[in-house]
N, C-alpha and C positions, 0 to 999 in steps of 0.2 A: 504494500500500500504506500509506503514511504517513497519507493522508487517511482510509482505511478504519479504521486503528487509532484515530485521533483521534475519528472518528465513533462507533466502538464504545465507546470510553471515555466519551464524552458521553452516549450512550444508557444505558450502565450506571449512571452517576452520577445521571441523571434518574430512572431506575427506583428507585434506592436512596432518593432524596429522596421520591418519591411513596409508597413503601412506609413510610418513616418517618412521613410525615404520617398514613397510615392507622392506624398503631399509636398515634399521639398522640390521634387521634379516639377510639379505643377507651379509652385511659387517661382521657380527659376524662369518660367516663361511669362514673366510679368508684363503687364500692360504698361504703356507709356509711349513717349515719343521715340521714333526710330528714324535715323537718317540714312539715306541711300543716294550716292552720287552717280550721275550718268557716266562720268569719267573722273579719275583721280590724278591724271597727268595730262599736261598740255605740252605739245612739241611745236615750238615756233618754227623749227627748221632753220634755214639760213635766212636772216633778214638784214637789211641794210642799216647802217648806223643812222639813228634818228627815225627809223621806221616805226610802224604801228606795234607797240608792245602791249596791247590790250588783249585779254582773253577772259573767258567767263566759264565758271563751273556751276552747273545746275544740280540741285539736290531735291529730293522728295521726302516728305514726312510720311513714312509707311506705318507709323504707329497710330494710336488712338487718343493721344493727348497732344496739346500744342508743343511744338519744337522751338526752342530758343537757342540761338547762337550767342554764347556769352562772350566769346573772344575769337578773333581771327588775326593771327600774327604771322608776319613774313619773317624769313630768316635773316634779311638784311634790309637796309633803308632804300635800296634800289628797286624794291618790289613793294607796291602799295596796294593792299586789298581794301575793298569796300564790300559790304554785305547787307543782306536783309536783316534789318534791326527788329522789326516787329515779329511776334510769334507766328510760326508757320503752322497752319491748322492741318489736321490729318488729311492726307490725300492731296495736299497742295504742294507747290514747288516754291523754292527760294533760289537766290543766286549769290555767288561770290564773284565779284569782278576784280581782276588783277591787272595792274598796270606796271610793266617792267620798263625801267629807264634804258632805252636802246641807244643812248649816247655812250654807253660803256661797251667798247669793242671787246670781243672775246666770247668765251663759252657762257651759256646760261645754265645753271644747275642750282635752282633755288627751291625752297619749301615754304608752304603756308600751312600753319597748324590751326585747325579748326576745333574749338572747344564748345560743346553744347550740352544740353540736358538729356541727350539720347541715352536710353537704357542699355543698349547693346554695344555701342562704341562711342563714348563721350568725347574722345579725342581722335581726330583723323588728320593725316598729313597728306596734303596735296602737293604735287610737284610741277614745276615748269622747267623746260629745258630748251636748248637751241644754241644757235651761234649767231652773234652779231658781227658783221664784217664792215670794214671801212669802204665806203663807196668810191674812194679814190684809187683803190687797188684793182 
């Protein structure tokens, strides 16, 4: 009888632990804002000095709560981002516009770090690359 009681307790505890793990799995799939970018890298290719250094990254809120970008920061002062400041509602799009100073001749290899309240990936790094050449060459 003592063995039966101990076995019953063990099985009961094991089922409780398994049930708790199932609940945790459900909790991991939390609701909230979710950010998804159409692309995370822009390649300017080869552009002339003083050429158009503008590009745009589009994102969608695939979650079920408003998405807020709290900060968008470039890796250096030659890259200036502007972004959607108001909350992006579920299913709606927002943009991050980037202007690179094309008066700097040479390679472009810069990053833009996006910080948001997204539940799945609150920090995303966007990249711009390319080559600025002097038009006199």
